[in-house]
N, C-alpha and C positions, 0 to 999 in steps of 0.2 A: 567452443563458441568462436566462429570465425567472423561474423558480422560485427562491425564496430558499433558500440553503443555507449551512451553516457548515463550515469545515475544522477538524478537530482533529488535531494532530500529536502522537502519543505519542513522547516522548524519554526513554528509560531510560538512566541513567548506566552501568550495568554491561553490558558486552557480552563474550561469551566469546572472540570472535575478534579484537575491536578495542576494548579497554577505553577508556572515556571518549570513545567515538566522536562524540557530539554536539558535543563541543568541539574536535575535530580541526581544524586550520587548513586552509582552502582558499583560497589566494591572499589572505590578509589578513583573512578573515572565518572564523568558526567554521562547521561544518557546519550546525548548527541555524539560524544566521542566514541561510545560503544557502537552506535549505529554506523558511523563513518567507518570504523574498524572493519565491520562486517562487509560493507560496501567495497572496501579496499581489497578484500579477498576475492572478489569477482573478477570477471575478464573485462570490466568496464574500462574504456580508455580515459575517462575523466569521472571524478566524483565531485559533485557541486552541492553545497548546502545553500539553500535559499531561505533566508531569515529576515525578521523585522527588529532584531534585538542586538544591540552591540555586545551584550554579555555572552551571547551565543558565539558571535564572531571571535571574541576574545578567547573563549574556551577552546577554540580550534586553531589558534595561531601557530601552534607547533605541528599541526596536522598537514599531510600532504594534499588535502582536499582544497577545492576553491570555495570561496564564500562570496555570495551575492547578496547585497542588501535590497530588501523589497519593501514596499509600503506596509504599514501595520494594519490598515483597514481592508486589505484584500479579503473577499468573502470566503475563499476556500484555499486548500492546499494546492489544488489544480490551478487556480489563478496565480498562485505564487510560482508554480513551475513555469507557466506561460510567460510571466514577467521575467524570470530568470533567463529563459531561453531567448526572449527578445533582447535583454540586456547583453547577453553573450553573443548575439547575432548568429544563433545556430540555424543551419539550413533546414528547409522544410522536410528533407528526407532523413534528417537525423533521427535515429532511434533513441528515445528517452524512456528510462525505467523510473517510475515514481516509487521511491522507497519512503515510507512513512517514517517521520522522525521519532516515533515511538515504537519502533520494531527492532530493538537491539539483539534479538535472537534469530533474525532472518537468516537462513542458510544461504551461502554464496551460490550453491547449485540452483537455487530457486531464482535468484537474480539473473543468472545466466539462462535459465530455462524460459523465463518469461520474455527475455529479449529475443532469444532464438524463436519463440513462438511468433511474435509479431513480424520478425524478419521473413518468415516463410508463409504465414497465413494471408489470405485475401480478406483481412478484416481490419477495422479501424483501430481496434484495441485488443489487448491480450491480457489475461490474468490467470490466477491459479485458484484451485479449491483442493479440499482434502475430505476425508471421511471424519465423522465426529468421533472423538475418543469415548464420550459418554453420552447416552441418550438424554441426560439431564440438561445438556447444553442446548437442546432444541427449544427450551423455554427461555433461554437467556437472550434478550434482544441485543446484547453486545456481540453475540455470535451471529453473523450474517449468513443467511442460507441462499443457495443459488440452485435453480433448475435449469437444466441444459437440454438442447436438442440431441439427436443421435449423431449430429455432425460436430458435437461439442461447442455449440454456440450458445450463449446465455439467453434464456428465455425470460427469466425474472430474477430478481434479487429481493430478499425480504428479511425483516428482523423477526418475522413470524415463522412458524414451523411450516415450510412447504417442501413437498406437496402435502396436501391435507389428506389424512388417512380416513376416508369417509366411512368405511365399514369397520374401522377399528381392528383391522387385521393385526397380527403380531407385528410390532414394529421392529425393523432391522436398521442397523447403522448404515447398511448399504443403500437404504432408501433416500438418504439425505447427504447433501454436500455442504461443507462449511466453506464459505468464501474467504479467501486470503486476500487482504487489501493491498495487493502488489499489482501495479499496472505497467504496461508498456504501450507506447504509441509513438508515432512520428510527429515531429514538431508541427507540421502543417496541419494535422488533425487537431492537435492540442490548441493551436490558435483558433481554429474554428469552434472547437467545443466551448471555450470560454466566452465566445460571443453569443451563444444560444442562452436565452433566458431559462431559468430553472423551471421545471414542470411541476405540476400538482403532485405527481407520484413521488418525485424526488422530495418535495417539501413534507409529504406525509411520512415517508420512511426515513428521511434525512440520509439518503444514500445517493451520492452524486452520479453513480453509474447508471442509475435509472434515466438520467437526462439523455445519456447517449442512446439508450434503447428507445426512448420515446421519440427521438429525432431520426430514427432509422438506422443508426450505426450498429454494426456487428461486433460482438465481443468474443473472442476465442477463450474458452475456459479449458485449461488442462489440469489434470491432477498433478499435484506437486510431487517431485522426485524425492523430496525429503519432507519429514514431518516438520511443521512450523508451529512453535508455541505461540500462544496468543500475545498480542502486543500489550502496551501499558496504557490503560485508560483510567484506572483508579489507583488509590494507595495500596490496596490489596494486590493488584497486578504487579505493582512495583516491587512489593515484598517477595512475590513469587519469582520475579526476574533476578533479584538479588540472591535468592536461595539458589537458583541455577548456577550463578557464577561462583558462589561459595562452594558448591559441590563439584564444580568443574564440568557440569553437564552442558557444554557449549555446542552450538550447531556447527 
């Protein structure tokens, strides 16, 4: 990776399904510390945590990352990124990778890949996808699906199983792509994005990236160079991540 980029990690204290998620313990370290450690392995020139909670800032006091305090009432992680970019006075052409604060197993190669993608693509955003491990995941609304064009541009994202298999042909894992919630964009687009009102599709699916598509932005979707375990949404997810660390199965 030769193009400079920064990673901003939005870390909100309040979580509906797992309150205080950033400070949950994962084998001796908090989740946010684990996420920052993964980010530090990448080629990013800066790693920044954007948070609304002093406890999260305190947990990172010995980390080499930067911490930016943001308002607690921001509507989304993307708004938190935009607020951090404004606070740091990042230029419009700065490439920002949005690493979710609940992705402690994100491989560093994927962080570099998505930054490289936006650096060379003529699109407003870049993201990653991968094949499903098990067809049972198709019915899981927490596993977001994406359909792409032949040019690897996103056509639609959904929590439902897309594409729909009308004739009930034998289903293959290659028919479906699981979206990985990792994004890259330039700061200028990030500022524009948060000024757009949410659209009906976004509100129905609870997927922010649908706002970008609805307003005509293009999203590059590349298949990830490394397998990416699911992030942490529930207590069950947290236990699975803890098991990864106990067994040394690190990305």
